[in-house]
Backbone as a printed PyTorch tensor [residue, N CA C, xyz], in Angstrom:
tensor([[[-19.9950,  18.4760,  38.5540],
         [-19.2870,  19.1680,  37.4860],
         [-17.8520,  18.6500,  37.3500]],

        [[-17.2040,  18.3820,  38.5060],
         [-15.8260,  17.8870,  38.4720],
         [-15.7650,  16.5160,  37.7810]],

        [[-16.7810,  15.6840,  38.0470],
         [-16.8100,  14.3650,  37.4200],
         [-16.9190,  14.5010,  35.8940]],

        [[-17.6920,  15.4450,  35.4500],
         [-17.8590,  15.6800,  34.0220],
         [-16.5430,  16.1200,  33.3920]],

        [[-15.7870,  16.9570,  34.0820],
         [-14.4970,  17.4080,  33.5730],
         [-13.4920,  16.2570,  33.4720]],

        [[-13.6580,  15.2320,  34.2630],
         [-12.7830,  14.0610,  34.2130],
         [-13.2780,  13.0700,  33.1580]],

        [[-14.5660,  12.8710,  33.0740],
         [-15.1320,  11.8830,  32.1600],
         [-15.0230,  12.2870,  30.6820]],

        [[-15.1370,  13.5550,  30.3630],
         [-15.0900,  14.0010,  28.9650],
         [-13.7320,  13.6850,  28.3240]],

        [[-12.5940,  14.0260,  28.9440],
         [-11.3120,  13.6590,  28.3160],
         [-11.1070,  12.1440,  28.2180]],

        [[-11.5700,  11.3980,  29.2150],
         [-11.4330,   9.9390,  29.1700],
         [-12.2640,   9.3780,  28.0170]],

        [[-13.4820,   9.8620,  27.8600],
         [-14.3410,   9.3940,  26.7720],
         [-13.7480,   9.7810,  25.4200]],

        [[-13.1980,  10.9750,  25.3210],
         [-12.5780,  11.4060,  24.0630],
         [-11.3790,  10.5280,  23.7290]],

        [[-10.5530,  10.2250,  24.7130],
         [ -9.3910,   9.3590,  24.4830],
         [ -9.8360,   7.9570,  24.0790]],

        [[-10.8490,   7.4160,  24.7300],
         [-11.3440,   6.0780,  24.3940],
         [-11.8950,   6.0410,  22.9680]],

        [[-12.6240,   7.0760,  22.5680],
         [-13.1600,   7.1380,  21.2030],
         [-12.0320,   7.2140,  20.1800]],

        [[-11.0170,   8.0140,  20.4570],
         [ -9.8720,   8.1270,  19.5420],
         [ -9.1320,   6.7970,  19.4430]],

        [[ -8.9110,   6.1260,  20.5660],
         [ -8.2110,   4.8380,  20.5570],
         [ -9.0070,   3.8000,  19.7710]],

        [[-10.3330,   3.7890,  19.9440],
         [-11.1650,   2.8450,  19.1960],
         [-11.1040,   3.1510,  17.7030]],

        [[-11.1190,   4.4080,  17.3310],
         [-11.0790,   4.8240,  15.9300],
         [ -9.7570,   4.4190,  15.2770]],

        [[ -8.6670,   4.3920,  16.0330],
         [ -7.3480,   4.0590,  15.4960],
         [ -7.1120,   2.5510,  15.3620]],

        [[ -7.9690,   1.7140,  15.9030],
         [ -7.7900,   0.2700,  15.7800],
         [ -7.8550,  -0.1370,  14.3140]],

        [[ -7.0440,  -1.1200,  13.9030],
         [ -7.0780,  -1.5570,  12.5070],
         [ -8.4030,  -2.2350,  12.1870]],

        [[ -8.8850,  -2.0090,  10.9680],
         [-10.1150,  -2.6450,  10.5230],
         [ -9.7770,  -3.9490,   9.8100]],

        [[-10.6960,  -4.8870,   9.7490],
         [-10.4180,  -6.1540,   9.0490],
         [-10.0390,  -5.9480,   7.5820]],

        [[-10.6050,  -4.9300,   6.9270],
         [-10.2710,  -4.6760,   5.5250],
         [ -8.7930,  -4.3340,   5.3620]],

        [[ -8.2420,  -3.5590,   6.2660],
         [ -6.8310,  -3.1720,   6.1780],
         [ -5.9070,  -4.3200,   6.5670]],

        [[ -6.3280,  -5.1240,   7.5370],
         [ -5.4620,  -6.1960,   8.0170],
         [ -5.1580,  -7.2180,   6.9340]],

        [[ -6.1240,  -7.5180,   6.0790],
         [ -5.8730,  -8.5710,   5.0980],
         [ -5.0420,  -8.0900,   3.9150]],

        [[ -4.8930,  -6.7880,   3.7110],
         [ -4.1170,  -6.3070,   2.5740],
         [ -2.6460,  -6.1320,   2.9000]],

        [[ -2.3030,  -6.0080,   4.1480],
         [ -0.9120,  -5.7410,   4.5150],
         [ -0.2670,  -6.9890,   5.0930]],

        [[  0.9470,  -7.2570,   4.6560],
         [  1.6980,  -8.3960,   5.1560],
         [  3.1190,  -7.9470,   5.4500]],

        [[  3.6880,  -8.4880,   6.5160],
         [  5.0730,  -8.2010,   6.8620],
         [  5.7870,  -9.5320,   7.0560]],

        [[  6.8860,  -9.7300,   6.3480],
         [  7.6600, -10.9600,   6.4700],
         [  9.1380, -10.6250,   6.5350]],

        [[  9.9210, -11.5650,   7.0230],
         [ 11.3740, -11.3790,   7.0680],
         [ 11.9650, -11.9250,   5.7790]],

        [[ 12.8390, -11.1630,   5.1500],
         [ 13.4950, -11.6290,   3.9260],
         [ 14.8170, -12.2940,   4.2750]],

        [[ 15.4130, -12.9570,   3.2970],
         [ 16.6810, -13.6350,   3.5100],
         [ 17.8220, -12.6860,   3.8260]],

        [[ 17.6910, -11.4050,   3.4770],
         [ 18.7450, -10.4200,   3.7240],
         [ 18.7080,  -9.8790,   5.1460]],

        [[ 17.7560, -10.3520,   5.9370],
         [ 17.6160,  -9.8290,   7.2820],
         [ 16.7890,  -8.5520,   7.3200]],

        [[ 16.2330,  -8.1530,   6.1720],
         [ 15.3870,  -6.9770,   6.1000],
         [ 13.9330,  -7.3870,   6.2320]],

        [[ 13.1200,  -6.5060,   6.7210],
         [ 11.6940,  -6.7760,   6.8260],
         [ 11.0510,  -6.4230,   5.4980]],

        [[ 10.3210,  -7.3860,   4.9230],
         [  9.6460,  -7.1620,   3.6550],
         [  8.1870,  -6.8540,   3.9470]],

        [[  7.6970,  -5.7670,   3.3770],
         [  6.3080,  -5.3720,   3.5620],
         [  5.6140,  -5.3880,   2.2150]],

        [[  4.3470,  -5.7760,   2.2250],
         [  3.5540,  -5.7430,   1.0040],
         [  2.2130,  -5.1010,   1.2970]],

        [[  1.6400,  -4.4990,   0.2730],
         [  0.3220,  -3.9070,   0.3850],
         [ -0.3640,  -4.0130,  -0.9690]],

        [[ -1.6650,  -4.0530,  -0.9600],
         [ -2.4500,  -4.1060,  -2.1800],
         [ -3.0170,  -2.7200,  -2.4420]],

        [[ -2.8850,  -2.2630,  -3.6780],
         [ -3.3710,  -0.9410,  -4.0290],
         [ -4.1430,  -0.9460,  -5.3260]],

        [[ -4.7730,   0.1810,  -5.5870],
         [ -5.5100,   0.4000,  -6.8330],
         [ -4.9800,   1.6800,  -7.4600]],

        [[ -5.0130,   1.7000,  -8.7870],
         [ -4.5430,   2.8980,  -9.4590],
         [ -4.8520,   2.8680, -10.9380]],

        [[ -4.3210,   3.8740, -11.6410],
         [ -4.5130,   4.0140, -13.0780],
         [ -3.1410,   4.0240, -13.7370]],

        [[ -2.9650,   3.1510, -14.7320],
         [ -1.7000,   3.0660, -15.4570],
         [ -1.4850,   4.3590, -16.2400]],

        [[ -0.3090,   4.9550, -16.0940],
         [  0.0520,   6.1660, -16.8190],
         [  0.9750,   5.8550, -17.9970]],

        [[  1.8740,   4.8760, -17.7970],
         [  2.8510,   4.5260, -18.8320],
         [  3.3430,   3.1060, -18.5990]],

        [[  3.5840,   2.3910, -19.6910],
         [  4.1360,   1.0350, -19.6150],
         [  5.4290,   1.0130, -20.4150]],

        [[  6.5270,   0.6390, -19.7660],
         [  7.8340,   0.5140, -20.4210],
         [  8.2120,  -0.9680, -20.4250]],

        [[  7.7630,  -1.6660, -21.4780],
         [  7.9880,  -3.1140, -21.5510],
         [  9.4710,  -3.4460, -21.6760]],

        [[ 10.2440,  -2.5900, -22.3280],
         [ 11.6830,  -2.8470, -22.5040],
         [ 12.4170,  -2.8720, -21.1590]],

        [[ 12.0250,  -2.0000, -20.2420],
         [ 12.6760,  -1.9260, -18.9270],
         [ 11.9370,  -2.7130, -17.8520]],

        [[ 10.7330,  -3.2340, -18.1890],
         [  9.9440,  -3.9760, -17.2030],
         [  9.3780,  -3.0760, -16.1270]],

        [[  8.9530,  -1.8640, -16.5160],
         [  8.4630,  -0.8740, -15.5560],
         [  7.0470,  -0.4400, -15.9350]],

        [[  6.2930,  -0.0480, -14.9280],
         [  4.9740,   0.5220, -15.1460],
         [  4.8340,   1.7360, -14.2250]],

        [[  4.2610,   2.8090, -14.7650],
         [  3.9990,   4.0140, -13.9820],
         [  2.5220,   4.0200, -13.6310]],

        [[  2.2250,   4.1270, -12.3360],
         [  0.8490,   4.0560, -11.8460],
         [  0.5470,   5.2640, -10.9720]],

        [[ -0.6070,   5.8750, -11.2140],
         [ -1.1360,   6.9040, -10.3140],
         [ -2.0240,   6.1420,  -9.3260]],

        [[ -1.5850,   6.0330,  -8.0730],
         [ -2.2520,   5.1540,  -7.1120],
         [ -2.6840,   5.8840,  -5.8610]],

        [[ -3.5720,   5.2320,  -5.1230],
         [ -4.0140,   5.7400,  -3.8350],
         [ -2.9900,   5.4230,  -2.7600]],

        [[ -3.3150,   5.8000,  -1.5440],
         [ -2.4110,   5.5790,  -0.4080],
         [ -2.2100,   4.0860,  -0.1520]],

        [[ -0.9860,   3.7420,   0.2600],
         [ -0.6280,   2.3760,   0.6410],
         [ -0.1450,   2.4300,   2.0860]],

        [[ -1.0650,   2.3450,   3.0510],
         [ -0.7070,   2.5670,   4.4550],
         [  0.3290,   1.6020,   5.0040]],

        [[  0.3170,   0.3440,   4.5920],
         [  1.2820,  -0.6210,   5.1280],
         [  2.7020,  -0.2900,   4.6990]],

        [[  2.8350,   0.4450,   3.5980],
         [  4.1520,   0.8500,   3.1100],
         [  4.4530,   2.3100,   3.4560]],

        [[  3.5570,   2.9370,   4.1960],
         [  3.6820,   4.3390,   4.5880],
         [  3.8830,   5.2190,   3.3510]],

        [[  3.0630,   4.9710,   2.3200],
         [  3.1670,   5.7000,   1.0620],
         [  1.8440,   6.4150,   0.7990]],

        [[  1.9290,   7.7180,   0.5850],
         [  0.7240,   8.4780,   0.2840],
         [  0.3700,   8.3330,  -1.2000]],

        [[ -0.7770,   8.8390,  -1.5790],
         [ -1.1970,   8.8160,  -2.9770],
         [ -0.1840,   9.5680,  -3.8210]],

        [[  0.1820,   8.9800,  -4.9670],
         [  1.1560,   9.6240,  -5.8510],
         [  1.2050,   8.8900,  -7.1790]],

        [[  1.9980,   9.4040,  -8.0910],
         [  2.2910,   8.7380,  -9.3490],
         [  3.7430,   8.3140,  -9.2950]],

        [[  3.9930,   7.0100,  -9.5410],
         [  5.3470,   6.4860,  -9.3890],
         [  5.5640,   5.3220, -10.3470]],

        [[  6.7990,   5.1580, -10.8080],
         [  7.1720,   4.0280, -11.6580],
         [  7.7190,   2.9020, -10.7850]],

        [[  7.3070,   1.6750, -11.1090],
         [  7.7350,   0.5070, -10.3560],
         [  8.2210,  -0.5730, -11.3150]],

        [[  9.2520,  -1.3330, -10.9260],
         [  9.5960,  -2.5260, -11.6930],
         [  8.5560,  -3.6120, -11.3970]],

        [[  8.3420,  -4.4900, -12.3760],
         [  7.4000,  -5.5940, -12.2190],
         [  8.1960,  -6.8890, -12.1930]],

        [[  7.9650,  -7.7000, -11.1640],
         [  8.7260,  -8.9430, -11.0020],
         [  8.5570,  -9.8550, -12.2150]],

        [[  7.3140, -10.0640, -12.6580],
         [  7.0370, -10.9150, -13.8150],
         [  6.6330, -10.0110, -14.9810]],

        [[  7.5680,  -9.7620, -15.8810],
         [  7.3430,  -8.8050, -16.9660],
         [  6.2580,  -9.2500, -17.9360]],

        [[  5.8800, -10.5200, -17.9160],
         [  4.7950, -10.9660, -18.7880],
         [  3.4560, -10.3350, -18.3820]],

        [[  3.3710,  -9.8130, -17.1650],
         [  2.1510,  -9.1450, -16.7140],
         [  1.9570,  -7.7840, -17.3820]],

        [[  2.9930,  -7.2740, -18.0510],
         [  2.9030,  -5.9810, -18.7270],
         [  2.2970,  -6.0810, -20.1210]],

        [[  2.1930,  -7.2810, -20.6680],
         [  1.7920,  -7.4690, -22.0630],
         [  0.4600,  -6.7990, -22.3920]],

        [[ -0.5510,  -6.9580, -21.5550],
         [ -1.8810,  -6.4330, -21.8550],
         [ -2.2000,  -5.1010, -21.1930]],

        [[ -1.2420,  -4.4990, -20.4950],
         [ -1.5060,  -3.2200, -19.8290],
         [ -1.4750,  -2.0720, -20.8250]],

        [[ -2.4040,  -1.1350, -20.6330],
         [ -2.4990,   0.0420, -21.4790],
         [ -2.6240,   1.2890, -20.6040]],

        [[ -2.1220,   2.4350, -21.0700],
         [ -2.3290,   3.6740, -20.3190],
         [ -3.8210,   3.9400, -20.1070]],

        [[ -4.1430,   4.4920, -18.9550],
         [ -5.4870,   4.8520, -18.5030],
         [ -6.3070,   3.6340, -18.0650]],

        [[ -5.6780,   2.4770, -17.9720],
         [ -6.3480,   1.2650, -17.5000],
         [ -6.3220,   1.2460, -15.9760]],

        [[ -7.4660,   0.9550, -15.3550],
         [ -7.5230,   0.8210, -13.9040],
         [ -6.9980,  -0.5620, -13.5260]],

        [[ -6.1310,  -0.6020, -12.5120],
         [ -5.5130,  -1.8600, -12.0970],
         [ -5.5410,  -2.0090, -10.5820]],

        [[ -5.4100,  -3.2450, -10.1540],
         [ -5.1750,  -3.5690,  -8.7550],
         [ -3.8200,  -4.2640,  -8.7330]],

        [[ -2.9750,  -3.9050,  -7.7740],
         [ -1.6230,  -4.4520,  -7.7560],
         [ -1.1790,  -4.7430,  -6.3390]],

        [[ -0.2350,  -5.6650,  -6.2330],
         [  0.3820,  -5.9750,  -4.9470],
         [  1.8240,  -5.4990,  -5.0270]],

        [[  2.1770,  -4.5850,  -4.1330],
         [  3.4940,  -3.9680,  -4.1200],
         [  4.2710,  -4.4450,  -2.9030]],

        [[  5.5290,  -4.7790,  -3.1230],
         [  6.3980,  -5.2620,  -2.0510],
         [  7.5610,  -4.2860,  -1.8750]],

        [[  7.9960,  -4.1130,  -0.6280],
         [  9.1600,  -3.2710,  -0.3210],
         [ 10.0280,  -4.0220,   0.6740]],

        [[ 11.2890,  -4.2400,   0.3160],
         [ 12.1970,  -5.0120,   1.1710],
         [ 13.1790,  -4.1370,   1.9450]],

        [[ 12.9320,  -2.8520,   2.0020],
         [ 13.8350,  -1.9280,   2.6800],
         [ 14.7820,  -1.2470,   1.7180]],

        [[ 14.8550,  -1.7590,   0.4970],
         [ 15.7300,  -1.1800,  -0.5210],
         [ 14.9960,  -0.8590,  -1.8190]],

        [[ 14.0470,  -1.7210,  -2.2060],
         [ 13.4320,  -1.5780,  -3.5150],
         [ 11.9430,  -1.9350,  -3.4680]],

        [[ 11.1350,  -1.1440,  -4.1940],
         [  9.7320,  -1.4600,  -4.3980],
         [  9.6220,  -2.3160,  -5.6530]],

        [[  8.8020,  -3.3730,  -5.5980],
         [  8.5880,  -4.2490,  -6.7580],
         [  7.1220,  -4.6600,  -6.7820]],

        [[  6.5060,  -4.5660,  -7.9630],
         [  5.1460,  -5.0670,  -8.1170],
         [  5.2200,  -6.5760,  -8.2720]],

        [[  4.5560,  -7.2770,  -7.3790],
         [  4.5390,  -8.7290,  -7.3960],
         [  3.4570,  -9.2360,  -8.3360]],

        [[  2.3120,  -8.5570,  -8.3000],
         [  1.1840,  -8.9740,  -9.1400],
         [  0.4150,  -7.7330,  -9.5500]],

        [[ -0.0770,  -7.7350, -10.7890],
         [ -0.8720,  -6.6210, -11.2830],
         [ -1.9900,  -7.1760, -12.1410]],

        [[ -3.1990,  -6.7120, -11.8790],
         [ -4.3960,  -7.1740, -12.6100],
         [ -5.1150,  -5.9830, -13.1940]]])
């Protein structure tokens, strides 16, 4: 009985540790690089639905899922787009996939499809 009381917590801890390991799907979407400012730049790929496109300001509002590499939960947020020509064909309610970068100061969409 004493052995069982020792083995159960060890097995539970091992299962939890295995469950927390990163999966290959998550590893390929997140990237961390050093920027020229000495800040760590993080990027993640997300999916969402366009809510609004502001071509004059180069901004797009997206209702998106969680972005774990950026420690961002699901929400609706406006982002600047690095290449404003990517906004030309975007319409509200369009499903998109995007790559978002954060340099410690600003979020910027690098690519949006």
